[in-house]
C-alpha positions in Angstrom: 107.2 93.5 119.5 105.7 91.9 122.5 102.1 92.9 123.0 101.3 91.7 126.4 99.4 94.1 128.6 99.3 97.1 126.2 97.8 100.5 127.2 96.9 102.9 124.4 97.4 106.6 125.0 96.2 109.5 122.8 97.6 113.1 122.7 95.8 116.3 123.1 95.6 119.8 121.6 99.0 121.4 120.9 100.4 118.4 119.0 98.9 119.6 115.7 101.1 120.8 112.9 100.7 121.8 109.3 100.5 118.8 106.9 100.2 116.2 109.6 97.8 114.2 107.5 100.2 113.7 104.7 101.8 110.4 105.9 98.4 108.8 106.3 96.6 109.9 103.1 97.5 106.8 101.1 96.3 104.4 103.9 92.9 102.7 103.8 92.0 104.4 107.2 92.3 107.8 105.5 88.7 107.2 104.5 87.8 108.2 108.1 88.4 111.8 107.1 85.3 111.7 105.0 83.2 110.3 107.8 84.4 112.9 110.2 84.0 115.7 107.7 80.4 114.7 107.1 79.7 114.4 110.9 81.2 117.8 111.7 80.8 120.0 108.7 84.6 120.6 108.4 86.8 119.6 105.5 89.3 117.4 107.4 91.3 116.4 104.3 92.0 120.1 103.7 92.7 120.8 107.3 95.1 117.9 107.6 96.9 118.5 104.3 96.7 122.2 103.4 95.7 124.5 106.3 98.5 126.6 107.7 100.0 126.3 111.2 98.5 129.6 112.5 95.0 128.6 111.5 95.4 125.2 113.1 96.1 126.9 116.4 92.4 127.8 116.5 91.0 125.7 119.3 88.1 124.0 117.5 90.3 123.1 114.4 93.2 122.0 116.5 91.0 119.6 118.4 89.3 118.1 115.4 92.6 117.6 113.5 94.4 115.9 116.4 91.5 113.7 117.1 91.3 112.7 113.4 94.9 111.7 113.1 94.7 109.8 116.4 91.8 107.7 115.3 93.4 107.1 111.8 96.6 105.9 113.5 94.5 103.6 115.8 92.5 102.3 112.9 95.6 101.5 110.9 97.2 99.7 113.8 94.1 97.6 114.3 93.7 96.9 110.6 97.2 95.5 110.4 97.0 93.6 113.6 99.9 95.6 115.0 98.5 95.9 118.5 98.0 92.2 119.0 95.2 91.0 121.3 96.4 92.3 124.6 95.2 95.9 124.7 93.9 96.2 128.3 93.1 99.9 128.6 93.1 103.4 127.0 93.7 106.9 128.2 93.9 110.3 126.5 95.3 113.7 127.5 92.5 116.2 127.6 91.1 116.1 124.0 92.8 112.8 123.6 90.2 111.3 126.0 87.8 111.3 123.1 90.1 109.2 120.9 90.6 106.9 123.9 86.8 106.5 124.3 86.6 105.7 120.6 89.4 103.1 120.8 87.8 101.6 123.9 84.5 101.1 122.1 82.6 103.6 124.2 81.9 105.9 121.2 81.8 105.5 117.5 84.2 107.6 115.4 81.4 109.9 114.2 79.8 110.1 117.6 83.1 111.1 119.1 83.8 113.5 116.3 80.6 115.3 116.9 81.5 115.7 120.6 85.0 116.9 119.7 83.5 119.5 117.4 81.0 120.7 120.0 83.8 120.7 122.7 86.1 122.8 120.5 83.5 125.3 119.7 82.4 125.6 123.3 85.9 126.1 124.5 86.7 128.7 121.8 83.6 130.6 122.7 84.4 130.6 126.4 87.9 131.8 125.7 86.6 134.7 123.6 84.3 135.6 126.4 87.0 135.7 129.1 90.7 136.1 128.1 93.0 133.5 129.6 96.3 131.7 129.0 98.5 128.9 130.2 102.1 128.1 131.0 104.2 125.1 132.1 106.2 125.3 135.3 109.2 123.0 134.9 111.7 121.6 137.4 109.6 122.2 140.6 107.7 119.6 142.6 103.9 119.7 142.4 103.5 120.6 146.0 105.6 123.8 145.5 103.7 124.7 142.4 100.3 124.2 144.2 101.5 126.4 147.1 102.6 129.2 144.8 99.4 129.0 142.7 97.3 129.2 145.9 99.3 132.2 147.1 98.8 134.1 143.9 95.1 133.3 143.8 94.6 134.3 147.4 96.2 137.6 146.5 93.4 138.2 144.0 94.7 136.8 140.7 92.9 134.0 138.8 95.3 131.1 138.8 94.9 127.3 138.9 96.8 124.1 138.3 95.5 122.8 135.0 97.6 119.7 134.1 99.8 117.5 136.3 101.7 116.0 133.5 104.8 114.4 135.0 107.3 115.0 137.8 108.6 118.5 137.4 106.1 119.4 134.7 102.9 121.2 135.9 100.7 123.3 133.7 99.0 126.4 135.2 96.0 128.2 133.8 94.4 131.6 134.4 94.3 135.2 133.6 97.2 136.7 131.6 98.1 138.8 134.7 98.1 135.7 136.9 100.3 133.7 134.6 102.7 136.6 134.3 102.9 136.8 138.1 103.6 133.0 138.3 106.3 133.4 135.6 108.0 136.2 137.6 107.8 134.2 140.8 108.8 130.8 139.4 112.4 131.1 140.5 111.2 131.2 144.1 110.4 127.5 143.8 113.3 126.6 141.5 111.1 126.6 138.5 111.0 128.1 135.0 107.9 129.0 133.1 107.4 128.1 129.5 104.4 129.9 127.9 101.9 127.8 125.9 100.5 129.1 122.7 96.8 128.4 123.5 93.6 130.2 123.0 92.3 130.2 126.6 92.6 129.2 130.2 91.7 125.6 129.7 91.0 123.2 132.6 90.1 126.0 134.9 86.9 127.7 136.1 87.2 130.0 133.0 85.8 127.1 131.0 82.6 126.9 133.0 80.4 128.2 130.1 82.0 125.7 127.8 81.3 122.9 130.3 77.6 123.9 130.5 77.4 123.9 126.7 79.2 120.6 126.3 77.0 118.8 128.9 74.1 119.1 126.5 76.0 117.4 123.7 77.4 114.7 126.1 74.0 113.9 127.5 72.6 113.5 123.9 75.4 111.2 122.8 75.3 107.4 122.7 77.9 105.9 125.0 78.3 102.1 125.1 77.1 100.6 128.4 80.3 98.6 128.7 83.7 99.1 127.1 87.4 98.6 127.5 88.7 100.4 130.6 89.5 104.1 130.2 91.5 106.0 132.7 89.8 109.4 133.1 91.6 112.7 133.4 89.5 114.1 136.2 90.3 111.4 138.7 92.9 109.1 137.2 90.5 106.2 137.9 89.3 103.4 135.8 85.9 103.7 134.1 84.1 101.0 132.1 80.7 102.5 131.3 77.5 102.8 133.3 76.6 106.2 132.0 79.4 108.1 133.7 80.9 109.9 130.8 78.6 112.9 130.4 79.5 113.9 133.9 83.2 113.1 133.5 83.4 114.9 130.2 81.7 118.0 131.7 83.9 118.1 134.7 87.1 117.6 132.6 86.8 121.1 131.1 87.2 122.8 134.5 89.3 120.2 136.3 93.0 119.5 136.2 94.3 116.7 133.9 95.8 114.1 136.2 98.1 112.6 133.7 101.0 111.6 135.9 98.6 109.7 138.2 96.9 108.2 135.1 100.2 106.7 133.9 100.6 105.1 137.4 97.0 103.7 137.1 97.7 102.2 133.7 100.9 100.6 134.8 99.8 99.7 138.3 96.1 98.9 138.7 95.6 97.9 135.1 98.9 96.0 134.7 100.1 97.7 131.4 103.6 96.5 130.7 104.0 98.9 127.8 102.2 101.9 126.3 101.6 102.8 122.7 101.0 106.5 121.9 98.7 106.9 118.8 98.5 110.3 117.1 100.6 113.3 116.1 103.9 113.9 117.9 105.6 112.2 120.7 104.6 114.4 123.7 103.0 111.7 125.8 106.0 109.3 125.4 108.2 112.0 126.9 105.8 112.5 129.8 105.6 108.7 130.4 109.4 108.4 130.4 109.6 111.1 133.1 106.9 109.5 135.2 107.9 105.8 134.9 111.3 105.6 133.2 111.2 101.8 133.2 107.9 101.5 131.4 108.4 100.9 127.6 106.5 103.4 125.4 106.4 103.8 121.7 104.9 106.6 119.6 102.9 105.8 116.4 102.8 109.0 114.4 103.1 107.5 110.9 102.3 104.4 108.9 106.0 103.4 109.1 105.7 103.5 112.9 102.6 101.2 112.7 104.6 98.7 110.6 107.5 98.9 113.1 105.1 97.5 115.7 104.9 94.3 113.6 108.6 93.7 113.9 109.5 91.5 116.8 111.6 93.2 119.5 115.2 92.2 119.6 
């Protein structure tokens, strides 16, 4: 396929599934599981091959496993030369930002893995401290969702916009009562609520304790002073180093993920003419197609998909 102006995108928590490491275990890049296991104290091979779906829903384990599959997929694509020489930028959805930073050269695999482990633990602890949940409002414009969320919050319930994923797909976060209220009132704005099976109210003020804990790890981490452009979730802007990431990573936990705008940044400001999603599932490809239907996007979720990148288009 043509590789001119490629943007790499990496999925977040929620894309994990039982046995998702199986397709990768015979590849040379599977060796990364040992490095990540040593860095984090978790047995990634067991998590990716044997651990059941219910256990993988645990926030800290979900994040580590999705990150590991994403960096393995990227490493295999690089090893085989499947991405060509025209990768111009990276971006990741929430947790995926750490795989994006790794692919961009801002972090080493083990450095990023340690941060992912710290982030997952901090978010899990914060969720245990204060119960929260999330849901997706589909089919309504962002402005209508924001107005409804504001109305519910001003009435005394804890509700916030958490992810602006694509036109007609906005994730909300908050207390169980607030999400229940938003679900009941969704038809008022022509929307339908789909509940998310998550362990907390992520990307909301409920994650403030996690952000405080994560900041310590981020400030101790070694980020490269310059790297391939990464579009950050918090502002959908381009960042290339200069010590910004500890602040950006801290803010990300309590701020909305601006994914729809990030896709526009990749295609517009950064000139990406196609995107490659690396990691489990094909969630981001679907969001990209809803945001910019004319922008080619391919999902690389298996070695076969990596090899397909090597086949010329047409």
